[in-house]
N, C-alpha and C positions, 0 to 999 in steps of 0.2 A: 202315889197310891198304887198298890198291886192287887190284882185279882187273879184267881186261879180257877180253871175248869178241869174237872176230872172226867176222863173217858176210859173205856175198857175195850180191849180187842183180844182175839185169840189168833195165834199164828205159829207156824212151824219154822224151824231153821236147823241148820247144821253148822257148827264151828269147825272149819277145816280149811287147809290151804291145798289147792289142787297140785301144787308143785312138790308137796310132801307125800310120802306113802302113808298108808293107813296106820302103821305102827308109830310113826313120828307124830301124826295128828292125834292119836290116842294118848301118847306121852304128854303132849302139850295141852290138849283140850279135854282129855278124859272122855267120859261117856257122852259129852256134848258133841263129840265128833262122830256119833253113830251114823253110818252111811244111810240108814233108813229114817233119818230125821228125828226130831223130838219137838214138842210144842210147849207153849206157855199161855197162861191167861194173864196178859199184860194189863197193867194199869198205867195210864198216861196222865200226867199233870202238866198243864200248860199255864204258865204264869205270865201275865202281861202287866205292864206298868204305864202310867201316864197321868195326866191331870184329870180331875173329876170335872165333867162337863157341867156348867151351871144350868144348861138347858134340860139335861136328862138325869143328872146325878150319877152318871156312869163314867167309868174309865173307858169301858167298851161294853156294849150290850152283850151279855153272855150268850144270848141266842145266836148272835152273829159270830161269836167266837166258836160256838159249837158247830155252826155250819162250816166255818173255815176248816176246823179239825176234821169234820166228817168228809168234806170234799177232797181235801189234800192229803189226808192221812188214813182215816178209817176205811174209806172205800178202797184204798190201795192195799191195806194191811190185813184187815179183818178176815179171818179164815183163809189166809193165803200162806204160801211158802215164801218166806222172806228171801231165800237164796235165788229162787227161780221165777217168782211172779211179781216182785215189787220193783217197779222201774227205777226208783231212786236208790235202790240198794244194789243194783247190778254192778259187778266188778269190785264189790267191797266185801270184806269179811263180815258176816252177819252177827257181829257182837252187839250187845246192848249199847255199848258206847257209840259204835257207828250208827246204830239205829237212832239214837237220840240226836246225833248230828244231822242225819238225814231228815228227820222230822223237822228239826229247826229250819233247815234249808227250804223245806216245803212250805212252811207257814209264815216265815219271817216277813216276806213281802206282802202277802195279803193282810197281815196284822198291821203293818205300817200304813197300808192303804186305808185302814180304819182309824188313823190318827192315834195309834198306840204303839208301844215298843214291846217286843218279845223279851222277857226277862229270863225265863228258865223253862227248859223242857226236862221233865223228870219221867223216866221210864222205869217202872217197877216190874222186874222179871219174875221174881219169886218173893215170898215174904221176907227172905233174908238178903236179897240182892236187888239193888237199884242203882241207877246212875242219874246224875244231874248235869245238864249242860247249860252254860250261860253264854254261849256264843264265843267268838274269837276275841 
């Protein structure tokens, strides 16, 4: 059985490589390489899987999942600059792909501690662009 929790957050970022000049970054990343940053209203879907508990009827209490996401993800990301303020994104290109991997790494352990398995992290950056990460 799989269940999914949806959350939202707002954050700024810049796609760029510091070892490239502004022209090369513009060629590769377009206006997303703006030195003054840009932001998104992200939507996050966290899907977990496991057996339904005969005691509760849950795979995982969604309130507990929401608390995990809040503590390990939203408190770190919401209204932050992903490049400069988010500990788990330091030293990484602030792409949506890397963000999804980083979120996975933040919540996989706490979800396992709740006797469930993380199945998918989906990060929606715009209505046209999203990534899904299913772990390694």
